C-alpha positions as MATLAB code, in Angstrom:
seq = 'PIVYVAAGHHRSAGAERVAAAVEAGRAAPAADGSHAHFPAVLFPAGQLVILPYNRLVKDLNGLTPEAF';
ca = [
      54.067  129.620  -12.556;
      54.156  125.941  -11.428;
      51.610  123.160  -11.875;
      51.819  119.852   -9.987;
      49.966  116.774  -11.206;
      48.608  115.132   -8.059;
      46.683  112.392   -9.835;
      46.492  111.351  -13.446;
      50.140  111.742  -14.392;
      49.969  108.573  -16.506;
      46.867  109.919  -18.277;
      48.635  113.229  -18.909;
      51.704  111.517  -20.351;
      49.547  109.202  -22.469;
      47.554  112.117  -23.866;
      50.777  113.878  -24.800;
      52.029  110.775  -26.625;
      48.760  110.436  -28.559;
      48.809  114.105  -29.576;
      52.458  113.838  -30.683;
      51.730  110.679  -32.714;
      48.799  112.355  -34.464;
      50.849  115.486  -35.150;
      53.704  113.389  -36.585;
      51.298  111.404  -38.771;
      51.948  108.117  -36.950;
      48.333  107.886  -35.740;
      44.998  108.910  -37.215;
      43.196  111.755  -35.458;
      39.867  111.075  -33.791;
      37.007  112.274  -35.999;
      35.655  114.445  -33.176;
      39.050  115.960  -32.313;
      39.103  114.314  -28.887;
      42.701  113.202  -29.423;
      43.757  116.789  -28.697;
      42.110  117.048  -25.254;
      41.934  115.355  -21.881;
      40.048  116.364  -18.714;
      41.913  118.371  -16.100;
      41.186  120.786  -13.293;
      43.432  123.329  -11.572;
      43.049  124.524   -7.982;
      44.909  127.385   -6.303;
      47.442  125.967   -3.819;
      45.640  127.694   -0.944;
      42.442  125.774   -1.724;
      43.992  122.377   -2.345;
      44.282  119.580    0.197;
      45.882  116.310   -0.859;
      44.815  113.560    1.509;
      46.930  110.472    2.161;
      46.118  107.426    0.069;
      46.680  104.455    2.309;
      45.664  100.960    1.330;
      44.587   98.371    3.848;
      44.973   94.727    2.814;
      42.316   92.633    4.548;
      42.754   89.343    2.670;
      45.914   87.839    1.212;
      43.823   85.602   -1.078;
      45.477   82.453    0.252;
      49.044   83.809    0.051;
      51.460   83.873    2.939;
      52.654   87.330    4.007;
      56.041   86.496    2.478;
      54.513   85.494   -0.863;
      52.344   88.574   -0.897;
];
């Protein structure tokens, strides 16, 4: 009954806006119909593991820590 978007929420929202614009006549549909689709995959909660996404900054590219 519930679906969570773990990654790609901007893509999902963008696809919805494109489809709405085409439906309202504000944008031309893609000749192949691709405007009406975007890739997605669903996993049962019991089979899904979302790992942490931690970024490590190794080089400040000449900036001070404060400027960064």
